[in-house]
N, C-alpha and C positions, 0 to 999 in steps of 0.2 A: 439633524437638529434644525438646520436652516430652512428646511421644508415647512416647519411649524411656525417660522417667523412671519409668515403671511397672516397669522392670526393676532399678532402683536398690535397692530393699529386698532383692530376691533376690540381687543381687550382694554386698550387705553380708553377708547370711547365709552365702553361699558363702565369702567371705573368713574369716569367723569359723570356720566348720567346718574349712576348710583349716588355720587356725591351731590348732585343737584337735587335729587329726590330727597336725600337726608336733610339738606338745607330747607327745602320746602316744608318738610315735616317739622322742623325746629321752629318755623314761623307760624304753623297751625296747631300742632300737637294734639290738643284735646280730642280724643276719640278717633284719631286718624292713624294710630299705630298699625292697625291692620292694612291700611292702604299702603304704608311704606313697605310692609312685608310682602303684600301682594305684588307691588312694583318690583321688588327685588327678585321674587321668584320668577315673575314674567321675563325680566331682562336676563336673568341667569340661564333660564330654559332657552330663550331665543338665541343666546350666544352658544350654548352647548349644541344646538341644532346645526351649527355651522362646522361641527367636528365630524368627520366621516365615520369615525368608530361608534360615535354616539348614534348617528343616523342609522347605521346598519344594525345596531342592537335593538332598535325600537320598531314597533309595528309600523309598516309603511302606510301612508294615507295622506289625504290633503290637510289634515290637521297640522302637520309640520309646517306647511306653507302659511297657514293662518297664524300659528303661534309666532313664527319669525316676523310676519308682517305686523302683528300687534306689538311686538317688543320694539320693532324699529320705529313704528308709528308713535309709540309713547315716548321713545327717546327723542324724536323731533319735537313733540308736544312739550316735553319736560324743559326744553330751552326756553320756549316761549312763556311757559308758566312761571319759571324761575325769574325771567325778565320782568314779567307782570308784577310779581310779588315784590321784587326789588324796586321797581318804580313806584308802586303803591306805598311802600314803607317810607319813601323819600318824600312823599307829598306832604307838605306842612299844613297842619290843621288851621293855622292862623292867617294863611294867604289863600283865599278862595280861588282867586284867578289862577295862581300857579299850581294849586292842588288840582284844579279842574283839568289843567293841561297835562300834568303828570298822570292823572287817572285815565285821560284819553289815550295817552302813550301806552300805558299798561294794558289797556284793552286792545290797542293794535298789536302789541307784542304778543298777546294771547291769541289773537285772531289769525295772524300772519301764517303760522304753521299749518293751521287748519285749512285756510284758503289755498295755500300753495299745494299742500297734499291733495286737496280735492281737485284742484285743476290738473295736477300731475296724474292722478289716478283716473279721472274720468274723461279727460280731453286729450292731453299729450300722449299718454300711454298707448293709445290706439290710433294716433294720428300718423298712419304710415306715410312715409315719404319715398317717392321713387327718385333715387338719386343717380345721376349720371356723372361719370368721372372720365375726362379725357386724359389719358396717361401717355405722354410722349416718352419714348425710351430710345436713347442714343444707339444701343446695340440691338434694336429690333429688326429682324430680317424683313425686307419689303413685303414678302408674301404673308406676313402676319399684321401688316398695317390694317386697322379697322376690326381686328378680332374683338368679338364681344363676349365678355365674361360676366356672368350674373352671380351674385353672391347673396345667400341667405345664411344668417348665423344667429346663435344665441336664441333659439326659438322659445325654449322653456314652456312648452305647451303643458297646460295643467290648470289648476284652479284659477289662475289669474290671466290665462291666454287661451281663448276659445278656439275651436276648430274653425269657426268662421273667419277670425283674423288670419289664421294661417292660410286658409283658402284665398283670402284677398291678397296676401303677400305672394302666394304662388301665381295667382293671376297677373299681378303686376310684373313679376319676373318674366312671365311668358310673353307679355306684351313687348318686351325688349327684343324678342326673337334672337336669343343668344346662341353663340356657337358652343359654348361650354357653360354648364351651371355648377356652382360649387355650394356645398352645405358644410360649413366649418364648425360644427360641434355644438353641444349643449341643446340637444333636442328637447330634453325634459329637465327637470330639477331633482325630483325626489322618487323613491320607489313608490309605486301606485300611480304615478302619472302615466297618461296614455302614449306610451312610446310606440306601440304598433300603429295607432291612429295617426300619430305624427309622421311616421315613415310613409304611410299610405298616402297622406296628403303631399308630402314632399316628392313622392313618385309621380305626381301629376305635373312636375316641371317638364318643360319641353325645351331641349337644346339639341341642335342638329348634330353635335358631336360628342354628346354624353353628359351624364350627371355624375359628379365625383364628390367625395367629402373627406373629412378627417374627424377625429374624436375630440370632444371637449372634455374639460375637467369633470363634468357631472357624469358623463358616461363612465369615466374612470372611477369616481367615488362609488357609483352603484354597481360597478364590476359588470356592466352590460356591453362592453365594447365588442366582444365576439358575437353576441346576439344581434347587436345593432348592425354589424358588418354583414352577417348572414342574412338577415331579413331585408337589409337594404339591397343586397346583390340580388335577391330574389325578386325585388320589385324594380330593378333597373338602376339602383344608386350604388356606385363603385366606391366604398369607403377605403381609402388608402391607409394602411397601418404600417408605416415604414417601408412603403413600396412606391414604385414609379410606373408611369405608363408613358410610352412614346406615342405622341399623337401627331399625325401628318396633316399639314395644311399647304396644298400646292407643293412648291419645291422647298418648303421649310418645315421644321419639326419642333414641337413643343415637348420638352421633357417635364412631365407633371409628376410632382412628388407630394405625398401626404404622410403626416406623422401623428401619432397619438399626442394627447396634451402633454407638453413639456413642463414638468413640475419645477416651480421655483426652488432654488437651492441645490439642484442637481445639474450636471453637465448638459448643456443643450445640444441637440442634434448630433448625438453620438453616431447615428447611422447616416447622417447628412452627407459627409464627403463621399461615400460609396454610391449614393443615389444621384448626386449631381453629376451632369454630363457635359464636359467642355465641348464647345462647338455647337451646342443646342441652346435655344431659349428655355431657361429653367424656371419653372414656376413652383413655389412651395405652398402648400396648404398647411397652416399651423394655427391652432385655436389661440395659443398664447403668443402675442406680438412681441414679447420680450426676446424672442429668438432672433430678431432682426439683425442685430450686429454680427452674430455668428453666421447667420444665413448669408449675409453679404460677403463675408470672408470665404465661405465655402463656394461661392460662385452662383448663388441664386439670384436671378435678375429681378424677379418679382415674388414677394411674400404676401399673402392674403390671410388676414387674421380677424379675430373678434375678441371675445372674452370680456372686454371692458364695458360693454353696453354704451360706449361713448361717454362714459362717466356716470350715466343714469341720472344722478343728482348733481346739477351744475349751477353755480352762481358765477356770473361773470361781472366784474366791476373794474374799471380803469384799465383794461387790457389784461387783468388777472383772471384766470379761470380756477375757481375753487371747486374741487370735487373729491369725494373719498378715493376715487381711483389713483390720485396723485400718491397716495401711500404706497401703492403697489407697482406702479409702472410709469414710464416717461412717455409711453405711446397710448394716448387716450382714444383718438379718433382721427380719421382722415388720412392724408397722404404724408409720407415721410421718405426721405432720401438719404442715402449713404453711398458716396461715390457713384457708380453706375447702377447701383441697386435701388429698388423702390419697395416700400411697404405700404399697404392699404389696410386700415383698421376700421371696420364697419361698426356702426352703433348697434347693430342687430335688431331683433324684433321684440323679444320678451323682456321680462324683468326678473330679478332675483332678490330675495329678501322682501322689501316692501314694494307692492305693486304700483310704483309711481315712477314717472320720468319727468324730470324738470330740466329744460335747456338741452335735452338729448332725446329728440323724438326718434322713434324707431324707423329704420330704413331698409329699403330693398335696393341693392346697389348693382349698377351696370358700370363696368370698367371697360372702356374702349381704348385698345392699344393703339398708339400712333408711332410711326417711324419718323424721327426728327430730332434735331438738336435742341438742347436745352441747357440752362446753366446748371452745372454740377455743384452740388453742395455736400458738406460732410454730415 
């Protein structure tokens, strides 16, 4: 039952947006009943396409991505439209100066979501950032000092992310000349998306000591985990599904572990204790960053994750970060610490739902491990 609670915030937002649309209809009414019905059908369909059973029961194709995007786009626009109507109704007819001011404000409220979505869709969504992270670790063996780990995650190759963008991301990753390359899940979004083409492009990654990966929630939803692992191995990508690999670097070793997506509401890392190896530097690949407290307790020194898209839609004001991801996790993006353990959450490359990024540009990440002391935080 808890596994379905991840849909609760989306359901609440759906009900709010439906309420806004009903209020807008009450202000317009004449001849617009069809518009209210159409909006309700669009929003309801978009929400239902977030349910795995519904997606698997319907014919696969890019239409799903477009319907979800239209539903989320209309949801954002509805807030601006409602604000514009509210301001317009408050404009007094007998005060031309104040009425003009409120009418200008209503126009701004209507335009703001359109401009923000346009910028996020056409500029920030494809503005790939090559991000370098220096990560000092107290317990890092000297032989691993300077080890370069590159991460690609949440590619979501399909209607809203082209092969060309994936090629750019792979080229950026290769410029780092990594020792290890990691692909931490969500290669595609829906059935019918080009999974084989995505794997082929990721196979162009160049890392001196191998390319490894783990599965994301969308591989799980589509039940393509076994296929992805098999085709990945055929092309040189070793997807770890509750498995470990012992990798030697000089006189030190890395115990690399990968797990399938860890579903909310179920026990995390059930297989984790048997895969962690005391005396080695343990790295965990997990699509879901929420496993971090459990991973730290199980002895994993570094957890590398994605899943959140760095929030994807973020508004920051006065030190507060507002993003839908806050409904689901405390680990949005960047570096987190717990005792001697660290977690890095990448913003990823693609998008899900609406093809827009605001305040969370896509990233290709290089983590450079450093031996050294730091302040330990909980």
